[in-house]
C-alpha positions in Angstrom: -61.5 -15.8 -75.6 -62.9 -18.7 -77.6 -62.0 -21.9 -79.3 -63.0 -22.3 -82.9 -63.2 -25.6 -84.8 -62.2 -24.9 -88.4 -62.5 -26.9 -91.6 -59.2 -26.9 -93.4 -58.3 -27.5 -97.1 -56.2 -30.5 -96.2 -57.8 -33.5 -98.0 -57.1 -36.2 -95.4 -57.1 -34.2 -92.2 -59.8 -31.6 -92.6 -60.2 -30.2 -89.1 -58.1 -28.0 -86.8 -58.9 -25.6 -83.9 -57.6 -22.3 -82.9 -57.8 -20.0 -79.9 -59.1 -16.5 -80.6 -58.9 -13.5 -78.3 -61.8 -11.2 -77.6 -60.3 -8.7 -80.0 -60.3 -11.3 -82.9 -56.6 -12.0 -82.9 -55.7 -15.7 -83.3 -53.5 -16.7 -80.3 -52.8 -20.4 -81.2 -53.5 -22.9 -83.9 -53.6 -26.7 -83.6 -52.3 -29.4 -85.8 -54.8 -30.9 -88.3 -57.1 -33.8 -87.3 -58.8 -36.6 -89.3 -61.9 -36.5 -87.3 -63.8 -33.5 -85.9 -64.3 -35.4 -82.6 -60.5 -35.6 -82.2 -60.3 -31.8 -82.5 -63.0 -31.4 -79.9 -61.4 -33.9 -77.6 -58.1 -32.0 -77.8 -59.8 -28.7 -77.1 -61.3 -30.3 -74.0 -57.9 -31.6 -72.9 -56.3 -28.2 -73.3 -59.0 -26.5 -71.3 -58.6 -29.1 -68.5 -54.8 -28.8 -68.4 -54.5 -25.0 -68.7 -54.9 -24.4 -65.0 -51.9 -26.5 -64.2 -49.7 -25.2 -67.1 -46.4 -23.6 -66.5 -44.1 -21.7 -68.8 -40.9 -23.3 -69.9 -38.4 -20.8 -71.3 -35.9 -22.7 -73.5 -34.3 -19.6 -74.9 -31.6 -19.4 -72.2 -28.8 -21.7 -71.3 -30.3 -22.2 -67.9 -33.9 -23.1 -68.7 -36.6 -21.7 -66.4 -39.8 -23.6 -65.6 -42.6 -22.0 -63.7 -44.5 -18.7 -63.5 -43.3 -15.9 -65.9 -40.9 -13.5 -64.1 -41.7 -10.1 -65.5 -39.0 -7.4 -65.6 -39.8 -4.3 -63.5 
C-alpha cells in the first residue's frame, strides 16, 4: 500500500492524495489542498491516527463503533 500525492486540474487547489493498494486499486482519495505541504501533512496525520482508528457503522438504527464484526 502506498500514498500518492497527485496534481489535480483544480486551479486554486491543485493537490490531493490517494491511498493505492499493492494491486494498483485506489482505496481512498482526499479532498483538494491549496499547498502540497498541506497534503503531505494530512497524509502524515492519517498514518499516525490509523492505528487508533475504529469503524463506525452508521447504516443501522443502532450504530456500532469498534472493530468490524464479520459474519461467519
